[in-house]
N, C-alpha and C positions, 0 to 999 in steps of 0.2 A: 205094131204099126197099123192102127186101125184104118187109116186112110190111104195107105200105100196102093198105087195103082188107080186110085179113084179120080174122077174128073170133077173138080170142085169150083164153084163160084163164090166169091166174097162180095157182098154189097156194101160199098162205102170204103173210102180210103183215108179215114181218119186214123187215130192211134190204134184203136181196137181192130179195125179192119186190116190195117198193115200187120199188126202182130199175128192175127188169125192166118193171113196169107202166108206169112213166113213159117209159122207152125206146120200148116198144111203141106207146104213145099218140103220142109224138112222131113215129114212123114212120107214123102214119096208120092204126094198127090201132084196131078196136073192142075194148076191154079190160074183162074182168071178173076180179075177184079173189075167190077163195074161200078162207076161213079157218075152221078148225074152232073155234078159240077165240072168245070173245066177251067183251069188257070195255070198260070206259069209254076207256082209252087207244087201243085199236084202233078203236073207234067215232069217236073224234076224229081220227085219222089217215084213216080212211075218208071223213070229211066233207071233208077237204081234197082227197082224191083225186077224190071225186064232182064237186067244183066244176071240175075239169079234164076231166070226161066219163068218168071211170073208175067202174064199178059195182062194189059190194062185197057179197058175201053171207057170212053167218056161220053157224056151228053146223050144225044138222041141214039147213038150207036150202043151206048150202055143200056138205055131204057127199051130198046128194041132188039137186044141180043137174041138171035134165032137159036143159039146153041142149046143143047140139052145137057143136064149135069146129074151127077149122083148125088150130090149134096150142095145145099146153099147155106152160107154163113151170113146172117143178117147183123150189121152193126146196130148197136141199141139206139143210137140217135135218129134212126131212119123210121118214119112212120109207115106201118105196113100197107097203108091204103095208097102210097105214092106208085106212080107208073113203074119205078125201078123194081119194086117188090111184086107187083101184080104181074109183071112179065113172067116172073118165076113161079107165082102161084098158079098161073093158067096151065102152066107145064106140069103140074103136080110134083115138082121137085121138093123133097124133103127139106125143111127150113130149120136150122138150129142157130143159136147165138154164140158169140165168142166165149160167154161164160160156160155154156154146155160143152163146147169143143175143148176148152182148156181142162175142164174138170176130168174128162175122160183120159186125159194124159197126166194128171197130177198124181205124185207119189206119196204126198202126205195128207193128213186130215185138213179139213178146211173150217174156219170160223167165218160165216157170212153175216154181215150186219146191214139191216135195212130199216127205214123209217122215213117219214116225210122231212124230219129235221134232225140234225146231229150226227148223221152217218160219218162224215168226214172226221170230225173231232173224235167220235167214239172209236173209229178205226185206227186212228193215230194213237190215241190213248191206250187201246187195247195192245196194240203192237209194242209201244214203249214199255208199258207196264209188264207184259209177258217177258220181253227182253231182259228188263231189270230183275226179274225173278229167276233168270237162267234158261228160259225157254228160246230155242232157235226159231225165229219167226221173221216175217216180212209182211209189209202192207201191200195190197194190190187191188185189182178190180176197177171200180169206177174212181179210183184215186191214183194218181202217179203211173206206175208201170202197169200195163195191161196184164190180165191174167195169163193170157197166152204167151207171154214172154216170161213171166215169173215161173211158169211150170218147169222151165229148165233148171231152176234152183231147188225144186220141190224134194229132190232125193237128199238134200243137204239140210233140210228144215224139219223142225218137229210139227210145225203147222203154219198154214198161210192164212193171213187175216184179209178178208175181202169186203169192201164196201160194195153193195149191190143195190141197183136201183130197180124199180118196177119194170123199166124198159128191158133190162137185162133178164130179169126173172120170167118175163113173157114167153120167151122161146126155150125154156128149159123143160126137160122131160125126165132125165136121170140124175140131175143136180141134187146131191145130198150132203149138206154141210153136217159135220159133226156136232157143231154148235151154231144154232141159228139165233140171232138177236133181233128182236122187234122193239124198236125204241118208241114209236109213236105213229099216229095217222091223222092227217088233216088234209083239207081239200088242196089239191095239187094236179097239175097236168091235165086239168079238165078240157084243155084244147086238144088232147090226144085221146082221152077216154070218154065214152058216153056219159058216164055218171060216177059217183064215189064207189059204188059196188064193184064196177068193172076195174077201177084203180085198185081197190082193196084186194080183190080176187087175184090180181097180178102179183101183188106183194106176198099174199098168202101162200104162193107157190114155194116160198123159201122152206116151209115146213112139210111140203107135200111128200117127199121121199124119206123123211126121217122115221127112224124106228125107236124102240125103248132103249136102244144102246146110245142114242144121241141126247143132246140137251137143247132146250129152248130157253133162251134167256129173254123174259118178257116184261114189259111194263104192266104192273098189276092193275092199273087203271083202264087198260085196253080190253075191249069185248072181243076175245078171241075164241075160235071154235075149239073143240076137243082136239088134241094132237097126241101122237104116239110118243114123242120125245119127253124126257123128264124136264120139268119146269123149275127154273130159278127165277123169282120174281123180284122186282124193284119198283120203288116209288118214292118221291119226294113229298107226296101228298097224302099218304095214308100209312098207318102202322101195320097194315095187313099184307106184308110182303117180306121176303127174305131180307132184303136190303131196304133200310129205312133211313130217314133223315131226322135228327134230333138237334135242333139248334143249327150248328154248323158241322155237326159230326155225323158221318155216315156209319151206320151200324150194320153188322151181318148177324141175324138172327139173335139180337140183343146185345151182342159184343161190339164195342167201338173199333173201327178199322182205320178211319181217315178223317182228320179235321180239315174241312174245306177252307177254313179261314187262314190256313198256314201255306196254301198253295196259290198259284196264279189264277186258277179257274174259279170264278164266282157265279153266283146265281143258281136257282133251282134247276134250270135246264141243264147246266153243267154237272150238278149233283147227280142228275139222272144218267148223264153220259158216263160219269166216273162209276156209278153203281153197275151199269151195264158191263163195263169193262172189268170190273171186279168179279162180276157174275161169270164171266167167261174164264177168269182165273179159277173160280171154284169148280166149274165144269172140267177143266183140264188138270186139276189137282196141283195148281201153282201156289206158292207161298203169298198169302194176302199182305203179310206185313212187308215183304220185299217189293211187292207190286205197289203198295201205298208209298214207300220210300221212292220209288222210280219216278213218281209223278211230280216230285218236289220242284224240279226246274222246267217242267213242261209249259210251253206257252201255246195258246189257242192258235189254230191256222189263220193265215192271212184272210181277210174279207169277212171275218165273223166277229162282230163287236169289237173290232180292232182299233185301238186308240191311235190316232194320227198325229195330232198336236195340240197344244193349248195356245190360244192366241187371244190376248186382250181378255183373259178371264173366261174364255169359251173354250170347252172342249169339243174336238171333232172325233167322231167315231164313224168308222167304215164297216158297214154290215151288208156289203153288196151281195153276200151269200144268201140273204133273206129273199128267196124266190117264191114264197108263198105266204099266206096270211098268218099261219101259226108262227112262222119264223119272225114276222114283223111284230106280232103281239109279244112274244118273248123278248125281243130286243127292247121294245119300249118298257116292258116291265122290269128289265135288268137295269135300267138307268135310274139313278137316284137324284137327277137334277131335273128342272123344267127343260122342255125340249122344243127345238125347232127342227121339224121332220122333213127330210127329203125323200120322196117315194115316187113309185110309178115305173111303167116299163111296158113290156108286151102284154097283150090281151091273151090270157090263158083261160078265160071263162070263169074267173074268180069274181065273186061279188064283195066288193068292199064294204057294204053296208054294215056287216057284222062287226067291223072295226070302228065304227063311229063313236061308240061310247068310250072305249079306252083312249081313243085319239082326243076326244073331248076333255077327258079327265087329266091326261098327262101331256098334252102337247099344246103350245101357245100359237105357234104359226106353222104352216105346211108350205113347201115348195114342190110342185108336181112337174114330172117330166114324162115323155114317152107316149106310147100308143094309147094308154089307159087314162091319161091325165083328165080328159073331160068326164070320163065315167067315174073317176074317184071323186072329182069336185061335186058331181051330182049326188054321189053316195053320202058325202060328208056334209052336205048343204045345211043340214040341221044342227051341226056342231058348234056354230058360232065362232068359227076360226077365220083368221085372215089367210087366204089361200092364194098363193102365187102360181100362175101358170107359165112355164118357160119352155124353149124349144131345145136347149142343149144342157148338158150336165155342167159345163163350164158357167153358164148363166146361172144354174141353180146354186152353185157354190158362191157366186158373187152375191146373189140376192140373200142367201143364208147368213153370209158374213155381215151383211148390211143390217139385218133385222135382229140377229142374236144379241143377247145382253149378257153382260158379266155375270158369271155364276150359272149360265145355261150351257146345254150340250146341243150341238148340231148332230143329229143322227141320220146317217144315210142308210135307210133300210127299205129298200124298194117294194117289197111285198110281192113281187112278181119277177119273171124272168127278164133277160137282157137282150133277147135276140132281135127286137125291133130297132135297136140302135147300136148293139155291140156284138162281138164274136161270142162272148160268154160273160158270166158274172165276174171272172178274173180280170178281164180286160176293163170292164166297168169299174170294178173297185180300184184298180191301179190308177186309171185316169182321175177318179175322184180324189185319191191321195195326191196325185201330182198337182191338181188344181188347188187343193187345200194347201199344199206346201208351198205353193207359188204366191199365196196371198201375202202382200207386203206386211212388215211389222208395223202396227199402229203407231202413227206419230212421224213415220219416215216417208208416208205417201207424198207424192207431188200435189201442189194445191189444186190442180185440175183432174185429179185422178178419181173422182166420183164416178161410179159405174153408170154406164149408158147402155141400155138394152131395151129390146122390144118386149119387156115383161108385161103380162096383164095381172094386176092385183085385184082380187075380189074379196069383200068382206061378206061372209055368209054366216 
């Protein structure tokens, strides 16, 4: 009981904050939660927690909490520069994250998966494929059940598979995954980090505590520093790796393992996700043949190049999870039809100029929404596209339906995060699907049903 008798504060009352508070309380700590927001839903959650002896403070009271604590657990979505965190920093209270807290309580080895793109898919794939080969496992971390909740099952599992973000890794010091997976790195979260180096350094903490007894499953194309762990490499772009792609067949050190054409996951990015999952299997001594068989019925998670419907010969694809430029580029390259692209969202400090060439090559018209729409318009002004600027996602769907031609695909791949208009990418993607599915069947519309909106169309 590491925290028994300690006085602890948890910053943030989201899923991970709540899980951390409950774990600390079960450990015998006195727990206070400080949350900057204040609404009815949070108050209801706080009431349930206070019945368990956990105190909650909101708003100004939370940001100016005068109490001192033995330890602070910081929720990953909270930027360390905000008042809520700085109030703790000024008092020199040790700060850890929920990832670090839960790791100290975990009874089984951990697989940790990070990368700018593909984390969730690879975490789900790894979990399903390991389970299919007889390994007792479960997925946790930045996906589904918080790690601080999952540790209660750790004595019944062979391994826990964690999706971990740079935000979670920032506040680790003893975190040591037995298998660390590095998928890729591309510009992201530059509204939180000063530059790419700071973002990269946060992610590299995944390898920091590993030893020669551990494994690093890494993309062979990535320029990574020397590390103590034993490397297993993968790449869909080169033969200089342990896992490679020849046509549609994934090979391990020259031997065929999995034919991608026979499963639901297509595209080079998914080939690498599959290779990474298989690499974890090699590290853990799992049966690769059984792992490959287990993926036969797997479907990609929602909001990741997810087929929504076909209407009047036009396919609609929801890729709301594309919250950075690399994900947007991969989504565009994964489509085999001419495109109408719906993009835009929160300003994360990303420069869309680098996407102008691929958009010019693969996209016929663009519909832009969100905080960044004017910046993206300027960045793509040389691409010779028709670009529509709209105020709402519903308008974007209406315009896209109007301009899309038979044989084309409408791809919703924002290229940035959702927080300017939505709670998260899931809400954004769910609403997109609702608007798409609400489009009337062609030929059944009323005569006066032509869309009327305040859309600005520009040919550039």
